[in-house]
N, C-alpha and C positions, 0 to 999 in steps of 0.2 A: 504494499501500499503506499504511496505518497501523500506523504502531509507536509506543507509548506517546505516544497521541496526536496525532502531528506523522506530514504525510505527505511519503511516497518514492516514487523512482521505483525500480521491479520490472520484469526480465525476464520478457514472456508467456511464457516457458519455461520457464525454471527461476526458481526463486525468490531469484535473485539479486540484492541489495539496490543501489543505485547512491546512493552517500550525498550528502549536498550540500560540494560544494567543494571533491570529491577526486576524484581518479578514478578508473576503476572497471576495474581489472586482468583481463584472461581468464585463465584457468585451464581444462587439459581436464577433463573429467570422464569420465575414465577409466572403465569397468569399468562406470559407468552404462548405457551402451548398447550396444549389439551392432558398432554402425560403429566405436569407437574402442577401435580393439585394442592400440595399444602405447603406453608413458607418452612424453610430448613437451609440450612448451612451446607453450600457444596462440602464433594460429592456427598452425596447420601446413597443407599443403597438401597433404598424404591425409587429412585429419580434415574433419570436419564443426566443429572448436571454433575461440572466441574470437566476439569482439563483437559481434556483427552489422548488420550496416547497409544498409536496402535501395536502389536505387535511384529509385525515385519511392513515392509517399505510398498507392500503392494497393497494391505490393506487401509494404509494411509494415504495412497494415491486413491483411494476407492472415496476418502472424502473429500476430495475435491471434482471426484467424478460425479458420485453421487450427490453432492451439497442440495439440501431442499430449498435453499433460498438464493439470488443471485448472486454474484461477487460484489465486494464489497464496490463504490461508485471509482472510490481513486485506485481501483486493485492494480499494479500492472506487469504479475509476474507469478509464475505460479513456483513453488518449490516443494521441498520434501527438509527434513528435519529431524535430528536426535534432541530428544530431551530430558534434561532432569526433574521430578515427581518427588516433591517430598509434602511434609504434611500429613492431611487424612488423604490418602490412596485406597481406592475400590479396585479390586480386579475383576476384569470384566472377563466373556468368551472372548472377544478381537484385542484383549490390551486393560488400558488403565484410564481413571476417571480422581483427576486429583486434585485437593486444592490449591496446590502454590507450584508453579511451573518456570521454566527458566531454559531457552535451548543451551544445547552440548554440542551441534556441531549445524551447518547448511550444505544443502546441497541442491546447486541449480543447473538445469540442461545447460549447457552451455551452445546446442547448435538452434538455429531457427528451424522454427516447426513450417513443414510444407504449406502456404498458401492455404492451401484448401482444406487443411483442417481446421477444429475449431478450438478451443479449452484456450492454450497459451497463446495462440496466435492470435484468438478473438482479445484474450487480455490485455494484451501488447496494445494491438488495431487501438483498444477504447479511447486510449489518450491521446491518437489521433498524431502520433508521432512514432514510431520505433525505439526501443530501449535495448541496448544490450545484454545480454546478462553478463557482460564486464562490469558494465556502469552498477549494477543492479550488486552485483558482487563488494564493489567497494565501498557503495551506500552501508551495504548491510555490513561492514565488518565497526561500526559500531557499538554494535553486539557484544566483541571482544571474544565471540569464540569465530572457532576454522571455520569458515564459507569457503568452498569447494565446490568449480563448475566441473563438469559430469560429461563427457561426453555422449548426448542425446539430445532428440530432438521433444520429447511430450516427457511430462512427468510419469508418464507408464510406463516407458521406455526407461526412465530415470528409475526407475522402483526393480524392474528387472536388471539393471547393471547393479544397483546396491544391494540387491538381497545373494548375490555371489561374494559380496566383501565382508570380511570377517569382522569389518568392525560394528556391522548391523547385527550380531548375533548381540544374544540376550546375557549371555557371558559375558560379554566384552565391558555391558554395561552395568555391571556386578550383582544381577540378579541371579 
């Protein structure tokens, strides 16, 4: 997401901005969705609230492909990342929902997608001018974590590449 000329990470589901060098704290958006019917702190066992982390890169990419809401109006690039989770953490079938999170590493598709594809290409054109992966990577360096360009055209391709990377294993995350 681009705000005030700077790049920031943003949730693919809600327009929650992850600020550089600050933890992101979850809140339940009770009342915004039919499944969230009582006020509580996030995450809660009986709700789907919290900051989500997927078990695999492919599951993380599916958040982008299957999101219910339109991308944030300031979205300029789609990427995948690893996160550190802490506070209250609820384990789910496809990952975790946490009270607090911060990115551990960010991975961006380095190659421009074909013009005929949607997804990332659509996000890049929304802004009216092309934004290159290297420019986005430099802009995200303010998070103080590794920002790596990966030879891929789409987030789905990126997920397939990361799936074979030993850094993506749960063991490397300390689990």
